[in-house]
C-alpha positions as CSV (number, residue, x, y, z in Angstrom):
1,Q,162.3,56.6,134.0
2,V,158.9,54.9,134.4
3,H,155.7,56.7,133.5
4,L,152.1,55.8,134.1
5,V,149.8,56.6,131.2
6,E,146.1,56.9,132.0
7,S,143.2,56.7,129.5
8,G,139.5,56.1,129.3
9,G,138.1,59.3,130.8
10,G,135.4,61.4,129.1
11,L,132.0,62.8,129.3
12,V,129.2,60.4,130.3
13,Q,125.6,60.8,131.3
14,P,124.4,59.9,134.9
15,G,124.0,56.1,135.1
16,G,126.6,55.5,132.4
17,S,129.9,53.6,132.6
18,L,133.5,54.2,131.9
19,R,136.6,52.1,132.2
20,L,139.9,53.8,133.1
21,S,143.2,52.3,132.3
22,C,146.6,53.1,133.7
23,V,149.6,51.4,132.0
24,A,153.3,51.5,133.0
25,S,155.7,52.6,130.2
26,T,158.1,49.8,131.2
27,D,158.1,46.7,133.3
28,L,157.7,47.7,136.9
29,R,159.8,44.7,137.9
30,G,158.3,44.3,141.3
31,I,155.3,43.9,143.5
32,G,153.3,46.9,144.6
33,E,150.0,48.4,145.4
34,W,147.9,50.2,142.9
35,A,145.4,53.0,143.7
36,W,143.0,55.3,142.0
37,H,142.4,58.8,143.3
38,R,140.2,61.6,142.2
39,Q,140.1,65.4,142.6
40,A,136.9,67.2,142.1
41,P,136.8,70.9,141.5
42,E,137.6,72.9,144.6
43,K,138.0,69.7,146.7
44,Q,140.9,67.8,148.1
45,R,142.2,64.7,146.3
46,E,140.8,61.5,147.7
47,R,141.7,57.9,147.2
48,V,138.7,56.0,145.7
49,A,140.1,52.5,145.3
50,L,143.2,50.5,146.2
51,I,144.3,47.0,145.3
52,D,147.1,45.6,147.5
53,T,149.7,43.0,146.8
54,D,147.3,40.2,147.8
55,D,144.8,41.5,145.3
56,T,142.5,42.7,148.1
57,A,140.5,45.7,146.9
58,T,139.2,48.5,149.1
59,Y,136.9,51.4,148.2
60,I,135.6,54.6,149.7
61,G,131.9,54.3,150.7
62,S,130.5,56.5,148.0
63,V,131.8,54.2,145.2
64,K,131.3,50.7,146.8
65,G,129.2,48.5,144.6
66,R,129.7,50.8,141.6
67,F,133.5,50.8,141.0
68,T,135.8,47.8,140.5
69,I,139.6,48.0,140.6
70,S,141.7,45.3,139.0
71,R,145.3,44.8,137.9
72,A,146.8,43.3,134.8
73,N,148.2,39.8,135.2
74,N,151.7,41.0,134.4
75,G,151.4,43.7,137.2
76,N,152.1,46.6,134.9
77,A,148.6,48.1,134.6
78,V,145.6,48.8,136.7
79,Y,142.0,49.4,135.7
80,L,138.9,51.1,137.2
81,Q,135.5,50.0,136.0
82,M,133.0,52.6,136.9
83,D,129.3,51.9,136.6
84,N,126.2,53.8,137.5
85,L,128.1,57.0,137.4
86,K,126.8,60.0,139.3
87,P,127.5,63.8,138.9
88,D,129.5,63.6,142.2
89,D,132.0,61.3,140.5
90,T,133.2,64.1,138.3
91,G,136.8,65.0,138.6
92,V,140.3,64.2,137.5
93,Y,141.3,60.6,138.2
94,Y,144.9,59.7,138.9
95,C,146.5,56.3,139.3
96,D,149.5,55.6,141.4
97,W,151.8,52.6,142.0
98,L,153.6,52.1,145.3
99,G,156.4,49.5,145.1
100,A,160.1,50.1,145.1
101,M,159.1,53.7,144.2
102,N,156.0,55.7,144.1
103,I,154.8,56.7,140.7
104,W,151.8,58.8,139.7
105,G,150.0,59.2,136.4
106,Q,149.1,62.5,134.8
107,G,145.4,62.3,135.3
108,T,142.4,61.8,133.1
109,Q,139.2,63.9,133.3
110,V,135.9,62.2,134.0
111,T,132.7,64.4,133.7
112,V,129.3,63.0,134.6
113,S,126.6,65.3,133.3
114,S,123.3,65.3,131.4
Protein backbone atom coordinates (compact mmCIF):
# COMPACT_ATOMS: atom_id res chain seq x y z
CA GLN A 1 0.00 0.00 0.00
CA VAL A 2 1.33 3.42 -0.95
CA HIS A 3 1.61 6.15 1.67
CA LEU A 4 2.36 9.85 1.35
CA VAL A 5 4.61 11.25 4.05
CA GLU A 6 4.58 14.98 4.65
CA SER A 7 7.22 17.03 6.43
CA GLY A 8 8.42 20.60 6.80
CA GLY A 9 5.68 22.11 8.92
CA GLY A 10 6.33 24.11 12.06
CA LEU A 11 6.05 27.44 13.82
CA VAL A 12 7.17 30.53 11.91
CA GLN A 13 6.82 34.25 12.39
CA PRO A 14 4.76 36.35 9.97
CA GLY A 15 6.85 37.10 6.90
CA GLY A 16 8.82 33.90 7.26
CA SER A 17 9.10 30.90 4.95
CA LEU A 18 8.57 27.16 5.08
CA ARG A 19 9.02 24.41 2.53
CA LEU A 20 6.66 21.44 2.76
CA SER A 21 7.53 18.08 1.28
CA CYS A 22 5.30 15.14 0.45
CA VAL A 23 7.03 11.92 -0.59
CA ALA A 24 5.47 8.67 -1.75
CA SER A 25 6.60 5.53 0.10
CA THR A 26 6.95 3.63 -3.17
CA ASP A 27 7.08 4.37 -6.88
CA LEU A 28 3.70 5.72 -7.93
CA ARG A 29 4.22 4.20 -11.39
CA GLY A 30 2.03 6.60 -13.24
CA ILE A 31 1.08 10.10 -14.15
CA GLY A 32 -1.11 12.10 -11.82
CA GLU A 33 -1.97 15.46 -10.39
CA TRP A 34 -0.62 16.67 -7.07
CA ALA A 35 -2.32 19.13 -4.77
CA TRP A 36 -1.87 20.79 -1.39
CA HIS A 37 -4.84 21.50 0.82
CA ARG A 38 -5.13 23.15 4.19
CA GLN A 39 -7.62 23.12 7.01
CA ALA A 40 -7.64 26.02 9.44
CA PRO A 41 -9.26 25.68 12.87
CA GLU A 42 -13.06 25.66 12.58
CA LYS A 43 -12.92 26.09 8.80
CA GLN A 44 -13.49 23.77 5.88
CA ARG A 45 -10.55 22.21 4.10
CA GLU A 46 -9.55 24.17 1.00
CA ARG A 47 -7.22 23.38 -1.86
CA VAL A 48 -4.43 25.94 -2.01
CA ALA A 49 -2.36 24.69 -4.94
CA LEU A 50 -2.46 22.09 -7.70
CA ILE A 51 0.02 20.97 -10.33
CA ASP A 52 -1.44 19.00 -13.20
CA THR A 53 0.07 16.42 -15.52
CA ASP A 54 1.37 19.18 -17.82
CA ASP A 55 3.08 20.83 -14.84
CA THR A 56 0.64 23.71 -14.94
CA ALA A 57 0.21 25.15 -11.45
CA THR A 58 -2.88 26.87 -10.09
CA TYR A 59 -3.40 28.59 -6.73
CA ILE A 60 -6.15 30.11 -4.69
CA GLY A 61 -6.09 33.89 -4.72
CA SER A 62 -4.88 34.36 -1.16
CA VAL A 63 -1.58 32.54 -1.79
CA LYS A 64 -0.77 33.66 -5.34
CA GLY A 65 2.68 35.17 -5.55
CA ARG A 66 3.67 33.70 -2.18
CA PHE A 67 3.37 29.92 -2.60
CA THR A 68 5.00 27.74 -5.25
CA ILE A 69 4.08 24.12 -5.92
CA SER A 70 6.50 21.81 -7.70
CA ARG A 71 6.95 18.11 -8.28
CA ALA A 72 10.00 15.88 -8.16
CA ASN A 73 11.49 14.82 -11.51
CA ASN A 74 10.63 11.18 -10.80
CA GLY A 75 7.02 12.13 -10.07
CA ASN A 76 7.04 10.60 -6.60
CA ALA A 77 7.04 13.78 -4.51
CA VAL A 78 5.57 17.24 -4.39
CA TYR A 79 6.74 20.36 -2.62
CA LEU A 80 5.18 23.61 -1.47
CA GLN A 81 7.44 26.61 -0.99
CA MET A 82 5.64 29.12 1.20
CA ASP A 83 7.04 32.65 1.48
CA ASN A 84 5.84 35.78 3.22
CA LEU A 85 3.65 33.68 5.48
CA LYS A 86 0.69 35.28 7.21
CA PRO A 87 -1.28 34.27 10.32
CA ASP A 88 -4.20 33.29 8.04
CA ASP A 89 -1.96 30.60 6.52
CA THR A 90 -2.11 28.69 9.80
CA GLY A 91 -3.58 25.22 9.52
CA VAL A 92 -2.94 21.58 8.83
CA TYR A 93 -1.57 21.07 5.33
CA TYR A 94 -2.33 17.89 3.40
CA CYS A 95 -1.00 16.65 0.10
CA ASP A 96 -2.85 14.37 -2.27
CA TRP A 97 -2.07 12.54 -5.47
CA LEU A 98 -4.73 11.77 -8.05
CA GLY A 99 -3.63 9.21 -10.59
CA ALA A 100 -4.68 5.61 -10.93
CA MET A 101 -5.84 6.06 -7.32
CA ASN A 102 -6.34 8.95 -4.93
CA ILE A 103 -3.91 9.02 -2.03
CA TRP A 104 -3.75 11.51 0.84
CA GLY A 105 -1.04 12.33 3.31
CA GLN A 106 -1.53 12.50 7.07
CA GLY A 107 -1.08 16.26 7.34
CA THR A 108 1.54 18.58 8.76
CA GLN A 109 0.86 21.53 11.05
CA VAL A 110 1.84 25.04 9.99
CA THR A 111 1.51 27.82 12.55
CA VAL A 112 2.24 31.42 11.67
CA SER A 113 2.43 33.55 14.78
CA SER A 114 4.58 36.15 16.44
